[in-house]
C-alpha angles and dihedrals in degrees: 000000000000122000089248093049089048093052092047091050091052093048092052089053091052098076097177089064103033109033128175130208116257131212116205111191123216112289091016128112135084108307131194136174108239116209088346103293112038113090116211121184119195116212095175129019133177094279091054095052104029087250096305098120145339123218130191144157116235120202105190118184119237117303094006128126140128124280122250112296141153134220124218097189116026135069105219131205131188127195118184116223097174138001133016121292122185114212126196114193125157107315093338120100110175138157109227118208133183114326095006121133134200125195113211118197120214113257095037114109113232146165134184137194137192100245095195131082090235133066118287125204122208136165117234126190136171131200113233110024133234102086089091088074091073091060095042089051094054103028126094123233107283096237129118127009124327118273133218117302113268132200136194126202112250094247089057092050096048090050086065098040102060096095089049096053094239128130126192122205148168120277114250137179089265110072089200096055104123095023117147128229090238088070096048114136094013132106139192117259128215120201119191123211098267095043133093140080107288133205132169140203136151094012092308130113118205113203108190108217097175126008129195097263088060096047099045084258091294096124146340122225121203129178107215124204114195120193121210106287092016118137143195095207122228110287145142136215123233092204113004128095113209137204121184122195116191107227100176137359128003138291137187108233122194110195118183089331098315116111125211136181103228116194131180110310095028122128129203122202108204115183120205117276097028121118115240138174130191121199136172106218094164130093096248135056123269131212128209140182112221120198115192121188125228103025122252107079089109088075088066092051092048092052098041102038135058119251119250108213102156109029094254118110143158124186132205098213102205094043092047094049091048090052093047091052095044096045091044092068091071092052103048091261113123144144 
């Protein structure tokens, strides 16, 4: 092996330095059974994102959810795909239905439960990553059917959570019992399906569900609606890690020169600096959830796109694409 080949091989093995995009097809990922009967499937863990974020889909059975707990490190977000899930976080108590999102600041005690008799499905992500290690440590391999429901006393759970900065606790009359100073002055935020700051360009509507100013600059979450023929043109980010989950429809994603047909349930891991393009080549609209870490990418969309105040819009594709590229240079977004 030549010296150059040896260096290249060493770089490829050093994933924090040379990282590649990753495509996770529907139904794939790292699955576990949590407490016997709650299937959790991880699409992105710390090793995939250089610790920027973790992302998974939880499928709790009816009337199941975690006890009250608080995080000292991670910002959390939840997006309901199916079912009804009641969240209690600080002074907020709210039932989230399909396509509803809640941003949960670190330091705020919270719990949630699937309020239906059937299985729910909800996306969970944390920024940064690492908390997923708690689930991977205690969960069973996610193969075969669900087992009987298991429980652990709070003291046994907390004996295993110290390294992950999470504390579980009993529920009391005061919802802020157990709150941490790091969350002082902040509150959870619930965003319903029709809510969010909206912008459009290139046949795409970007609905900002959580911006950096809400998440202590930990992440931005955008729901993306792509009309047939719509395109997020080829670009790369100087600083942002991205994860894209396909909620509905199908897209053609080109990641660092490799093209994938991503249908509902697919997930794309896009490290900073790598070119990527998203197109809708189908005859019906597609819908995505775009997680960007750290927060702040919404400022680019505000500057490069047109506002969408009333639900009516019409794009000039070539003009829009030229503006996206030109404005992007000022935000570390470039071809």
